[in-house]
mmJSON file of the N, C-alpha and C atoms, coordinates in Angstrom:
{"data_MODEL":{"atom_site":{
"group_PDB":["ATOM","ATOM","ATOM","ATOM","ATOM","ATOM","ATOM","ATOM","ATOM","ATOM","ATOM","ATOM","ATOM","ATOM","ATOM","ATOM","ATOM","ATOM","ATOM","ATOM","ATOM","ATOM","ATOM","ATOM","ATOM","ATOM","ATOM","ATOM","ATOM","ATOM","ATOM","ATOM","ATOM","ATOM","ATOM","ATOM","ATOM","ATOM","ATOM","ATOM","ATOM","ATOM","ATOM","ATOM","ATOM","ATOM","ATOM","ATOM","ATOM","ATOM","ATOM","ATOM","ATOM","ATOM","ATOM","ATOM","ATOM","ATOM","ATOM","ATOM","ATOM","ATOM","ATOM","ATOM","ATOM","ATOM","ATOM","ATOM","ATOM","ATOM","ATOM","ATOM","ATOM","ATOM","ATOM","ATOM","ATOM","ATOM","ATOM","ATOM","ATOM","ATOM","ATOM","ATOM","ATOM","ATOM","ATOM","ATOM","ATOM","ATOM","ATOM","ATOM","ATOM","ATOM","ATOM","ATOM","ATOM","ATOM","ATOM","ATOM","ATOM","ATOM","ATOM","ATOM","ATOM","ATOM","ATOM","ATOM","ATOM","ATOM","ATOM","ATOM","ATOM","ATOM","ATOM","ATOM","ATOM","ATOM","ATOM","ATOM","ATOM","ATOM","ATOM","ATOM","ATOM","ATOM","ATOM","ATOM","ATOM","ATOM","ATOM","ATOM","ATOM","ATOM","ATOM","ATOM","ATOM","ATOM","ATOM","ATOM","ATOM","ATOM","ATOM","ATOM","ATOM","ATOM","ATOM","ATOM","ATOM","ATOM","ATOM","ATOM","ATOM","ATOM","ATOM","ATOM","ATOM","ATOM","ATOM","ATOM","ATOM","ATOM","ATOM","ATOM","ATOM","ATOM","ATOM","ATOM","ATOM","ATOM","ATOM","ATOM","ATOM","ATOM","ATOM","ATOM","ATOM","ATOM","ATOM","ATOM","ATOM","ATOM","ATOM","ATOM","ATOM","ATOM","ATOM","ATOM","ATOM","ATOM","ATOM","ATOM","ATOM","ATOM","ATOM","ATOM","ATOM","ATOM","ATOM","ATOM","ATOM","ATOM","ATOM","ATOM","ATOM","ATOM","ATOM","ATOM","ATOM","ATOM","ATOM","ATOM","ATOM"],
"id":[1,2,3,4,5,6,7,8,9,10,11,12,13,14,15,16,17,18,19,20,21,22,23,24,25,26,27,28,29,30,31,32,33,34,35,36,37,38,39,40,41,42,43,44,45,46,47,48,49,50,51,52,53,54,55,56,57,58,59,60,61,62,63,64,65,66,67,68,69,70,71,72,73,74,75,76,77,78,79,80,81,82,83,84,85,86,87,88,89,90,91,92,93,94,95,96,97,98,99,100,101,102,103,104,105,106,107,108,109,110,111,112,113,114,115,116,117,118,119,120,121,122,123,124,125,126,127,128,129,130,131,132,133,134,135,136,137,138,139,140,141,142,143,144,145,146,147,148,149,150,151,152,153,154,155,156,157,158,159,160,161,162,163,164,165,166,167,168,169,170,171,172,173,174,175,176,177,178,179,180,181,182,183,184,185,186,187,188,189,190,191,192,193,194,195,196,197,198,199,200,201,202,203,204,205,206,207,208,209,210,211,212,213],
"type_symbol":["N","C","C","N","C","C","N","C","C","N","C","C","N","C","C","N","C","C","N","C","C","N","C","C","N","C","C","N","C","C","N","C","C","N","C","C","N","C","C","N","C","C","N","C","C","N","C","C","N","C","C","N","C","C","N","C","C","N","C","C","N","C","C","N","C","C","N","C","C","N","C","C","N","C","C","N","C","C","N","C","C","N","C","C","N","C","C","N","C","C","N","C","C","N","C","C","N","C","C","N","C","C","N","C","C","N","C","C","N","C","C","N","C","C","N","C","C","N","C","C","N","C","C","N","C","C","N","C","C","N","C","C","N","C","C","N","C","C","N","C","C","N","C","C","N","C","C","N","C","C","N","C","C","N","C","C","N","C","C","N","C","C","N","C","C","N","C","C","N","C","C","N","C","C","N","C","C","N","C","C","N","C","C","N","C","C","N","C","C","N","C","C","N","C","C","N","C","C","N","C","C","N","C","C","N","C","C","N","C","C","N","C","C"],
"label_atom_id":["N","CA","C","N","CA","C","N","CA","C","N","CA","C","N","CA","C","N","CA","C","N","CA","C","N","CA","C","N","CA","C","N","CA","C","N","CA","C","N","CA","C","N","CA","C","N","CA","C","N","CA","C","N","CA","C","N","CA","C","N","CA","C","N","CA","C","N","CA","C","N","CA","C","N","CA","C","N","CA","C","N","CA","C","N","CA","C","N","CA","C","N","CA","C","N","CA","C","N","CA","C","N","CA","C","N","CA","C","N","CA","C","N","CA","C","N","CA","C","N","CA","C","N","CA","C","N","CA","C","N","CA","C","N","CA","C","N","CA","C","N","CA","C","N","CA","C","N","CA","C","N","CA","C","N","CA","C","N","CA","C","N","CA","C","N","CA","C","N","CA","C","N","CA","C","N","CA","C","N","CA","C","N","CA","C","N","CA","C","N","CA","C","N","CA","C","N","CA","C","N","CA","C","N","CA","C","N","CA","C","N","CA","C","N","CA","C","N","CA","C","N","CA","C","N","CA","C","N","CA","C","N","CA","C","N","CA","C","N","CA","C","N","CA","C","N","CA","C"],
"label_alt_id":[null,null,null,null,null,null,null,null,null,null,null,null,null,null,null,null,null,null,null,null,null,null,null,null,null,null,null,null,null,null,null,null,null,null,null,null,null,null,null,null,null,null,null,null,null,null,null,null,null,null,null,null,null,null,null,null,null,null,null,null,null,null,null,null,null,null,null,null,null,null,null,null,null,null,null,null,null,null,null,null,null,null,null,null,null,null,null,null,null,null,null,null,null,null,null,null,null,null,null,null,null,null,null,null,null,null,null,null,null,null,null,null,null,null,null,null,null,null,null,null,null,null,null,null,null,null,null,null,null,null,null,null,null,null,null,null,null,null,null,null,null,null,null,null,null,null,null,null,null,null,null,null,null,null,null,null,null,null,null,null,null,null,null,null,null,null,null,null,null,null,null,null,null,null,null,null,null,null,null,null,null,null,null,null,null,null,null,null,null,null,null,null,null,null,null,null,null,null,null,null,null,null,null,null,null,null,null,null,null,null,null,null,null],
"label_comp_id":["MET","MET","MET","SER","SER","SER","LEU","LEU","LEU","VAL","VAL","VAL","LEU","LEU","LEU","LEU","LEU","LEU","ASP","ASP","ASP","PHE","PHE","PHE","ASP","ASP","ASP","ALA","ALA","ALA","GLY","GLY","GLY","GLY","GLY","GLY","GLY","GLY","GLY","LEU","LEU","LEU","SER","SER","SER","ASP","ASP","ASP","HIS","HIS","HIS","ALA","ALA","ALA","THR","THR","THR","ASP","ASP","ASP","GLY","GLY","GLY","PHE","PHE","PHE","VAL","VAL","VAL","THR","THR","THR","VAL","VAL","VAL","GLN","GLN","GLN","VAL","VAL","VAL","LEU","LEU","LEU","ASP","ASP","ASP","GLY","GLY","GLY","GLU","GLU","GLU","ALA","ALA","ALA","ARG","ARG","ARG","MET","MET","MET","THR","THR","THR","THR","THR","THR","ALA","ALA","ALA","GLY","GLY","GLY","HIS","HIS","HIS","GLU","GLU","GLU","TYR","TYR","TYR","PRO","PRO","PRO","MET","MET","MET","PRO","PRO","PRO","ALA","ALA","ALA","GLY","GLY","GLY","SER","SER","SER","LEU","LEU","LEU","LEU","LEU","LEU","VAL","VAL","VAL","LEU","LEU","LEU","THR","THR","THR","PRO","PRO","PRO","GLY","GLY","GLY","VAL","VAL","VAL","LYS","LYS","LYS","HIS","HIS","HIS","ASP","ASP","ASP","ILE","ILE","ILE","VAL","VAL","VAL","ALA","ALA","ALA","VAL","VAL","VAL","THR","THR","THR","PRO","PRO","PRO","SER","SER","SER","ARG","ARG","ARG","VAL","VAL","VAL","LEU","LEU","LEU","LEU","LEU","LEU","SER","SER","SER","VAL","VAL","VAL"],
"label_asym_id":["A","A","A","A","A","A","A","A","A","A","A","A","A","A","A","A","A","A","A","A","A","A","A","A","A","A","A","A","A","A","A","A","A","A","A","A","A","A","A","A","A","A","A","A","A","A","A","A","A","A","A","A","A","A","A","A","A","A","A","A","A","A","A","A","A","A","A","A","A","A","A","A","A","A","A","A","A","A","A","A","A","A","A","A","A","A","A","A","A","A","A","A","A","A","A","A","A","A","A","A","A","A","A","A","A","A","A","A","A","A","A","A","A","A","A","A","A","A","A","A","A","A","A","A","A","A","A","A","A","A","A","A","A","A","A","A","A","A","A","A","A","A","A","A","A","A","A","A","A","A","A","A","A","A","A","A","A","A","A","A","A","A","A","A","A","A","A","A","A","A","A","A","A","A","A","A","A","A","A","A","A","A","A","A","A","A","A","A","A","A","A","A","A","A","A","A","A","A","A","A","A","A","A","A","A","A","A","A","A","A","A","A","A"],
"label_entity_id":["1","1","1","1","1","1","1","1","1","1","1","1","1","1","1","1","1","1","1","1","1","1","1","1","1","1","1","1","1","1","1","1","1","1","1","1","1","1","1","1","1","1","1","1","1","1","1","1","1","1","1","1","1","1","1","1","1","1","1","1","1","1","1","1","1","1","1","1","1","1","1","1","1","1","1","1","1","1","1","1","1","1","1","1","1","1","1","1","1","1","1","1","1","1","1","1","1","1","1","1","1","1","1","1","1","1","1","1","1","1","1","1","1","1","1","1","1","1","1","1","1","1","1","1","1","1","1","1","1","1","1","1","1","1","1","1","1","1","1","1","1","1","1","1","1","1","1","1","1","1","1","1","1","1","1","1","1","1","1","1","1","1","1","1","1","1","1","1","1","1","1","1","1","1","1","1","1","1","1","1","1","1","1","1","1","1","1","1","1","1","1","1","1","1","1","1","1","1","1","1","1","1","1","1","1","1","1","1","1","1","1","1","1"],
"label_seq_id":[1,1,1,2,2,2,3,3,3,4,4,4,5,5,5,6,6,6,7,7,7,8,8,8,9,9,9,10,10,10,11,11,11,12,12,12,13,13,13,14,14,14,15,15,15,16,16,16,17,17,17,18,18,18,19,19,19,20,20,20,21,21,21,22,22,22,23,23,23,24,24,24,25,25,25,26,26,26,27,27,27,28,28,28,29,29,29,30,30,30,31,31,31,32,32,32,33,33,33,34,34,34,35,35,35,36,36,36,37,37,37,38,38,38,39,39,39,40,40,40,41,41,41,42,42,42,43,43,43,44,44,44,45,45,45,46,46,46,47,47,47,48,48,48,49,49,49,50,50,50,51,51,51,52,52,52,53,53,53,54,54,54,55,55,55,56,56,56,57,57,57,58,58,58,59,59,59,60,60,60,61,61,61,62,62,62,63,63,63,64,64,64,65,65,65,66,66,66,67,67,67,68,68,68,69,69,69,70,70,70,71,71,71],
"pdbx_PDB_ins_code":[null,null,null,null,null,null,null,null,null,null,null,null,null,null,null,null,null,null,null,null,null,null,null,null,null,null,null,null,null,null,null,null,null,null,null,null,null,null,null,null,null,null,null,null,null,null,null,null,null,null,null,null,null,null,null,null,null,null,null,null,null,null,null,null,null,null,null,null,null,null,null,null,null,null,null,null,null,null,null,null,null,null,null,null,null,null,null,null,null,null,null,null,null,null,null,null,null,null,null,null,null,null,null,null,null,null,null,null,null,null,null,null,null,null,null,null,null,null,null,null,null,null,null,null,null,null,null,null,null,null,null,null,null,null,null,null,null,null,null,null,null,null,null,null,null,null,null,null,null,null,null,null,null,null,null,null,null,null,null,null,null,null,null,null,null,null,null,null,null,null,null,null,null,null,null,null,null,null,null,null,null,null,null,null,null,null,null,null,null,null,null,null,null,null,null,null,null,null,null,null,null,null,null,null,null,null,null,null,null,null,null,null,null],
"Cartn_x":[-66.436,-65.586,-66.401,-65.784,-66.398,-65.543,-66.192,-65.516,-65.971,-65.001,-65.313,-64.577,-65.316,-64.72,-64.562,-63.335,-63.03,-62.583,-63.124,-62.702,-62.055,-60.793,-60.06,-59.663,-59.785,-59.151,-57.667,-56.83,-55.404,-55.254,-54.457,-54.249,-55.224,-56.294,-57.266,-56.768,-57.419,-57.026,-57.64,-57.057,-57.479,-56.292,-56.509,-55.418,-55.074,-54.009,-53.457,-54.525,-54.671,-55.649,-55.225,-55.895,-55.623,-56.947,-56.944,-58.136,-57.765,-58.779,-58.558,-58.394,-58.616,-58.531,-57.511,-57.327,-56.468,-57.103,-56.266,-56.723,-55.999,-56.736,-56.088,-56.488,-55.527,-55.741,-55.277,-56.194,-55.86,-56.188,-55.206,-55.422,-55.919,-57.136,-57.748,-57.397,-57.406,-57.072,-56.266,-55.368,-54.601,-53.35,-52.893,-51.692,-51.862,-51.519,-51.625,-50.305,-50.229,-49.059,-49.548,-49.096,-49.433,-48.225,-48.489,-47.434,-47.798,-46.839,-47.01,-45.717,-45.808,-44.649,-43.362,-43.462,-42.274,-41.877,-42.592,-42.314,-43.335,-42.837,-43.717,-43.767,-44.981,-45.183,-45.871,-45.156,-45.837,-46.772,-47.985,-48.987,-49.612,-49.015,-49.628,-50.841,-51.628,-52.798,-52.375,-53.169,-52.894,-52.148,-51.639,-50.883,-51.82,-51.334,-52.099,-51.185,-51.683,-50.927,-51.792,-51.208,-51.903,-51.291,-52.153,-51.697,-52.254,-51.43,-51.875,-52.66,-53.44,-54.241,-53.379,-53.92,-53.283,-52.215,-51.886,-50.859,-51.451,-50.872,-51.324,-50.883,-51.785,-51.496,-52.304,-51.828,-52.615,-52.435,-53.312,-53.228,-53.522,-52.739,-52.919,-52.885,-53.829,-53.867,-52.871,-51.962,-51.006,-51.705,-52.556,-53.392,-54.831,-55.829,-57.185,-57.156,-57.717,-57.56,-58.847,-58.995,-60.077,-59.382,-59.765,-59.096,-60.142,-59.853,-60.728,-60.101,-60.853,-60.398,-61.229,-60.559,-61.284,-60.769,-61.723,-61.406,-62.149],
"Cartn_y":[16.746,16.631,16.945,17.663,17.972,17.377,16.801,16.297,17.116,17.566,18.393,17.82,17.537,17.059,18.257,18.52,19.673,19.189,19.793,19.537,20.803,20.706,21.868,21.658,22.708,22.736,22.993,22.722,23.034,24.522,24.84,26.224,26.697,25.941,26.309,25.905,26.413,26.033,26.925,26.873,27.696,28.515,29.818,30.692,30.477,31.097,30.963,31.155,30.149,30.201,29.229,29.265,28.352,27.99,26.898,26.488,26.226,26.144,25.909,24.429,23.551,22.114,21.437,20.15,19.36,19.297,19.222,19.164,18.002,17.219,16.265,16.628,16.501,16.774,15.536,14.904,13.711,13.957,13.776,13.936,12.6,12.608,11.389,11.167,12.245,12.199,13.438,13.307,14.449,14.686,15.924,16.31,17.733,17.942,19.265,19.623,20.849,21.323,22.089,21.681,22.37,23.185,24.359,25.195,25.571,25.394,25.778,26.429,27.626,28.313,28.138,28.345,28.278,26.882,25.842,24.48,24.103,23.5,23.093,21.568,21.025,19.586,19.184,18.473,17.928,16.824,16.806,15.837,15.141,14.031,13.243,12.491,11.923,11.136,10.071,9.931,8.961,9.525,10.75,11.325,11.942,12.013,12.53,13.416,14.578,15.506,15.855,15.803,16.157,17.433,18.408,19.692,19.888,20.41,20.708,22.02,22.264,23.485,24.748,25.715,27.016,27.124,26.043,26.091,26.72,27.838,28.471,27.618,27.476,26.634,27.086,26.696,26.869,25.63,25.49,24.357,24.854,24.343,24.674,23.367,23.197,22.019,22.188,21.242,21.241,20.734,19.733,19.186,19.18,18.975,18.85,17.806,18.176,17.345,17.26,16.124,15.92,15.704,16.529,16.536,16.372,15.482,15.288,15.998,16.932,17.738,17.333,17.066,16.812,17.755,18.347,19.304,18.889],
"Cartn_z":[-110.002,-111.163,-112.402,-113.295,-114.584,-115.687,-116.692,-117.88,-119.076,-119.863,-121.028,-122.229,-123.294,-124.535,-125.462,-125.873,-126.723,-128.097,-129.141,-130.524,-131.043,-131.415,-131.922,-133.366,-134.168,-135.478,-135.248,-136.231,-136.11,-135.804,-134.798,-134.382,-133.327,-133.084,-132.059,-130.681,-129.65,-128.296,-127.247,-126.073,-124.941,-124.482,-124.257,-123.841,-122.37,-121.941,-120.594,-119.515,-118.641,-117.559,-116.458,-115.324,-114.205,-113.546,-112.777,-112.039,-110.581,-109.729,-108.311,-107.975,-108.933,-108.674,-109.562,-109.329,-110.211,-111.592,-112.623,-114.011,-114.692,-115.464,-116.364,-117.785,-118.674,-120.091,-120.847,-121.58,-122.344,-123.809,-124.665,-126.1,-126.649,-127.153,-127.683,-129.153,-129.935,-131.363,-131.708,-132.673,-133.139,-132.318,-132.325,-131.585,-131.078,-129.812,-129.199,-128.518,-128.035,-127.307,-126.08,-124.89,-123.639,-123.204,-122.64,-122.086,-120.666,-119.749,-118.351,-117.881,-117.347,-116.752,-117.56,-118.857,-119.697,-120.146,-119.722,-120.161,-121.227,-122.292,-123.38,-123.441,-123.565,-123.586,-124.886,-125.79,-126.964,-126.504,-127.025,-126.596,-127.795,-128.226,-129.298,-128.754,-129.63,-129.223,-128.216,-127.151,-126.105,-124.92,-125.024,-123.904,-122.874,-121.643,-120.508,-119.678,-119.292,-118.444,-117.244,-116.049,-114.809,-114.272,-113.955,-113.416,-112.015,-111.128,-109.77,-109.757,-108.711,-108.635,-108.784,-109.51,-109.652,-110.723,-111.423,-112.467,-113.726,-114.164,-115.403,-116.577,-117.54,-118.691,-119.896,-121.066,-122.283,-123.144,-124.115,-125.033,-126.442,-127.393,-128.809,-129.594,-130.488,-131.343,-132.486,-132.615,-133.717,-134.982,-134.802,-135.87,-135.336,-136.165,-135.616,-134.473,-133.34,-132.142,-131.329,-130.664,-129.695,-128.346,-127.346,-126.052,-124.946,-124.0,-122.847,-121.648,-121.095,-119.957,-118.741,-117.64,-116.399,-115.325,-114.593,-113.536,-112.29],
"occupancy":[1.0,1.0,1.0,1.0,1.0,1.0,1.0,1.0,1.0,1.0,1.0,1.0,1.0,1.0,1.0,1.0,1.0,1.0,1.0,1.0,1.0,1.0,1.0,1.0,1.0,1.0,1.0,1.0,1.0,1.0,1.0,1.0,1.0,1.0,1.0,1.0,1.0,1.0,1.0,1.0,1.0,1.0,1.0,1.0,1.0,1.0,1.0,1.0,1.0,1.0,1.0,1.0,1.0,1.0,1.0,1.0,1.0,1.0,1.0,1.0,1.0,1.0,1.0,1.0,1.0,1.0,1.0,1.0,1.0,1.0,1.0,1.0,1.0,1.0,1.0,1.0,1.0,1.0,1.0,1.0,1.0,1.0,1.0,1.0,1.0,1.0,1.0,1.0,1.0,1.0,1.0,1.0,1.0,1.0,1.0,1.0,1.0,1.0,1.0,1.0,1.0,1.0,1.0,1.0,1.0,1.0,1.0,1.0,1.0,1.0,1.0,1.0,1.0,1.0,1.0,1.0,1.0,1.0,1.0,1.0,1.0,1.0,1.0,1.0,1.0,1.0,1.0,1.0,1.0,1.0,1.0,1.0,1.0,1.0,1.0,1.0,1.0,1.0,1.0,1.0,1.0,1.0,1.0,1.0,1.0,1.0,1.0,1.0,1.0,1.0,1.0,1.0,1.0,1.0,1.0,1.0,1.0,1.0,1.0,1.0,1.0,1.0,1.0,1.0,1.0,1.0,1.0,1.0,1.0,1.0,1.0,1.0,1.0,1.0,1.0,1.0,1.0,1.0,1.0,1.0,1.0,1.0,1.0,1.0,1.0,1.0,1.0,1.0,1.0,1.0,1.0,1.0,1.0,1.0,1.0,1.0,1.0,1.0,1.0,1.0,1.0,1.0,1.0,1.0,1.0,1.0,1.0,1.0,1.0,1.0,1.0,1.0,1.0],
"B_iso_or_equiv":[0.0,0.0,0.0,0.0,0.0,0.0,0.0,0.0,0.0,0.0,0.0,0.0,0.0,0.0,0.0,0.0,0.0,0.0,0.0,0.0,0.0,0.0,0.0,0.0,0.0,0.0,0.0,0.0,0.0,0.0,0.0,0.0,0.0,0.0,0.0,0.0,0.0,0.0,0.0,0.0,0.0,0.0,0.0,0.0,0.0,0.0,0.0,0.0,0.0,0.0,0.0,0.0,0.0,0.0,0.0,0.0,0.0,0.0,0.0,0.0,0.0,0.0,0.0,0.0,0.0,0.0,0.0,0.0,0.0,0.0,0.0,0.0,0.0,0.0,0.0,0.0,0.0,0.0,0.0,0.0,0.0,0.0,0.0,0.0,0.0,0.0,0.0,0.0,0.0,0.0,0.0,0.0,0.0,0.0,0.0,0.0,0.0,0.0,0.0,0.0,0.0,0.0,0.0,0.0,0.0,0.0,0.0,0.0,0.0,0.0,0.0,0.0,0.0,0.0,0.0,0.0,0.0,0.0,0.0,0.0,0.0,0.0,0.0,0.0,0.0,0.0,0.0,0.0,0.0,0.0,0.0,0.0,0.0,0.0,0.0,0.0,0.0,0.0,0.0,0.0,0.0,0.0,0.0,0.0,0.0,0.0,0.0,0.0,0.0,0.0,0.0,0.0,0.0,0.0,0.0,0.0,0.0,0.0,0.0,0.0,0.0,0.0,0.0,0.0,0.0,0.0,0.0,0.0,0.0,0.0,0.0,0.0,0.0,0.0,0.0,0.0,0.0,0.0,0.0,0.0,0.0,0.0,0.0,0.0,0.0,0.0,0.0,0.0,0.0,0.0,0.0,0.0,0.0,0.0,0.0,0.0,0.0,0.0,0.0,0.0,0.0,0.0,0.0,0.0,0.0,0.0,0.0,0.0,0.0,0.0,0.0,0.0,0.0],
"pdbx_formal_charge":[null,null,null,null,null,null,null,null,null,null,null,null,null,null,null,null,null,null,null,null,null,null,null,null,null,null,null,null,null,null,null,null,null,null,null,null,null,null,null,null,null,null,null,null,null,null,null,null,null,null,null,null,null,null,null,null,null,null,null,null,null,null,null,null,null,null,null,null,null,null,null,null,null,null,null,null,null,null,null,null,null,null,null,null,null,null,null,null,null,null,null,null,null,null,null,null,null,null,null,null,null,null,null,null,null,null,null,null,null,null,null,null,null,null,null,null,null,null,null,null,null,null,null,null,null,null,null,null,null,null,null,null,null,null,null,null,null,null,null,null,null,null,null,null,null,null,null,null,null,null,null,null,null,null,null,null,null,null,null,null,null,null,null,null,null,null,null,null,null,null,null,null,null,null,null,null,null,null,null,null,null,null,null,null,null,null,null,null,null,null,null,null,null,null,null,null,null,null,null,null,null,null,null,null,null,null,null,null,null,null,null,null,null],
"auth_seq_id":[1,1,1,2,2,2,3,3,3,4,4,4,5,5,5,6,6,6,7,7,7,8,8,8,9,9,9,10,10,10,11,11,11,12,12,12,13,13,13,14,14,14,15,15,15,16,16,16,17,17,17,18,18,18,19,19,19,20,20,20,21,21,21,22,22,22,23,23,23,24,24,24,25,25,25,26,26,26,27,27,27,28,28,28,29,29,29,30,30,30,31,31,31,32,32,32,33,33,33,34,34,34,35,35,35,36,36,36,37,37,37,38,38,38,39,39,39,40,40,40,41,41,41,42,42,42,43,43,43,44,44,44,45,45,45,46,46,46,47,47,47,48,48,48,49,49,49,50,50,50,51,51,51,52,52,52,53,53,53,54,54,54,55,55,55,56,56,56,57,57,57,58,58,58,59,59,59,60,60,60,61,61,61,62,62,62,63,63,63,64,64,64,65,65,65,66,66,66,67,67,67,68,68,68,69,69,69,70,70,70,71,71,71],
"auth_comp_id":["MET","MET","MET","SER","SER","SER","LEU","LEU","LEU","VAL","VAL","VAL","LEU","LEU","LEU","LEU","LEU","LEU","ASP","ASP","ASP","PHE","PHE","PHE","ASP","ASP","ASP","ALA","ALA","ALA","GLY","GLY","GLY","GLY","GLY","GLY","GLY","GLY","GLY","LEU","LEU","LEU","SER","SER","SER","ASP","ASP","ASP","HIS","HIS","HIS","ALA","ALA","ALA","THR","THR","THR","ASP","ASP","ASP","GLY","GLY","GLY","PHE","PHE","PHE","VAL","VAL","VAL","THR","THR","THR","VAL","VAL","VAL","GLN","GLN","GLN","VAL","VAL","VAL","LEU","LEU","LEU","ASP","ASP","ASP","GLY","GLY","GLY","GLU","GLU","GLU","ALA","ALA","ALA","ARG","ARG","ARG","MET","MET","MET","THR","THR","THR","THR","THR","THR","ALA","ALA","ALA","GLY","GLY","GLY","HIS","HIS","HIS","GLU","GLU","GLU","TYR","TYR","TYR","PRO","PRO","PRO","MET","MET","MET","PRO","PRO","PRO","ALA","ALA","ALA","GLY","GLY","GLY","SER","SER","SER","LEU","LEU","LEU","LEU","LEU","LEU","VAL","VAL","VAL","LEU","LEU","LEU","THR","THR","THR","PRO","PRO","PRO","GLY","GLY","GLY","VAL","VAL","VAL","LYS","LYS","LYS","HIS","HIS","HIS","ASP","ASP","ASP","ILE","ILE","ILE","VAL","VAL","VAL","ALA","ALA","ALA","VAL","VAL","VAL","THR","THR","THR","PRO","PRO","PRO","SER","SER","SER","ARG","ARG","ARG","VAL","VAL","VAL","LEU","LEU","LEU","LEU","LEU","LEU","SER","SER","SER","VAL","VAL","VAL"],
"auth_asym_id":["A","A","A","A","A","A","A","A","A","A","A","A","A","A","A","A","A","A","A","A","A","A","A","A","A","A","A","A","A","A","A","A","A","A","A","A","A","A","A","A","A","A","A","A","A","A","A","A","A","A","A","A","A","A","A","A","A","A","A","A","A","A","A","A","A","A","A","A","A","A","A","A","A","A","A","A","A","A","A","A","A","A","A","A","A","A","A","A","A","A","A","A","A","A","A","A","A","A","A","A","A","A","A","A","A","A","A","A","A","A","A","A","A","A","A","A","A","A","A","A","A","A","A","A","A","A","A","A","A","A","A","A","A","A","A","A","A","A","A","A","A","A","A","A","A","A","A","A","A","A","A","A","A","A","A","A","A","A","A","A","A","A","A","A","A","A","A","A","A","A","A","A","A","A","A","A","A","A","A","A","A","A","A","A","A","A","A","A","A","A","A","A","A","A","A","A","A","A","A","A","A","A","A","A","A","A","A","A","A","A","A","A","A"],
"auth_atom_id":["N","CA","C","N","CA","C","N","CA","C","N","CA","C","N","CA","C","N","CA","C","N","CA","C","N","CA","C","N","CA","C","N","CA","C","N","CA","C","N","CA","C","N","CA","C","N","CA","C","N","CA","C","N","CA","C","N","CA","C","N","CA","C","N","CA","C","N","CA","C","N","CA","C","N","CA","C","N","CA","C","N","CA","C","N","CA","C","N","CA","C","N","CA","C","N","CA","C","N","CA","C","N","CA","C","N","CA","C","N","CA","C","N","CA","C","N","CA","C","N","CA","C","N","CA","C","N","CA","C","N","CA","C","N","CA","C","N","CA","C","N","CA","C","N","CA","C","N","CA","C","N","CA","C","N","CA","C","N","CA","C","N","CA","C","N","CA","C","N","CA","C","N","CA","C","N","CA","C","N","CA","C","N","CA","C","N","CA","C","N","CA","C","N","CA","C","N","CA","C","N","CA","C","N","CA","C","N","CA","C","N","CA","C","N","CA","C","N","CA","C","N","CA","C","N","CA","C","N","CA","C","N","CA","C","N","CA","C","N","CA","C","N","CA","C","N","CA","C"],
"pdbx_PDB_model_num":[1,1,1,1,1,1,1,1,1,1,1,1,1,1,1,1,1,1,1,1,1,1,1,1,1,1,1,1,1,1,1,1,1,1,1,1,1,1,1,1,1,1,1,1,1,1,1,1,1,1,1,1,1,1,1,1,1,1,1,1,1,1,1,1,1,1,1,1,1,1,1,1,1,1,1,1,1,1,1,1,1,1,1,1,1,1,1,1,1,1,1,1,1,1,1,1,1,1,1,1,1,1,1,1,1,1,1,1,1,1,1,1,1,1,1,1,1,1,1,1,1,1,1,1,1,1,1,1,1,1,1,1,1,1,1,1,1,1,1,1,1,1,1,1,1,1,1,1,1,1,1,1,1,1,1,1,1,1,1,1,1,1,1,1,1,1,1,1,1,1,1,1,1,1,1,1,1,1,1,1,1,1,1,1,1,1,1,1,1,1,1,1,1,1,1,1,1,1,1,1,1,1,1,1,1,1,1,1,1,1,1,1,1]
}}}
């Protein structure tokens, strides 16, 4: 398992990608938006999203945000 702490400015993020393992995305501070296969998930601070292997996703910070990613 890898843990990655990401700090995004508003509008920053990661473009569409997928991984071979389960992924959790937890917004620690700020607000972000995740998109997967046409579904959009607003993610305020404290929210957690779990993705199964192979699900394409992206994340964009709506406000400056700190996000914990585990793969």
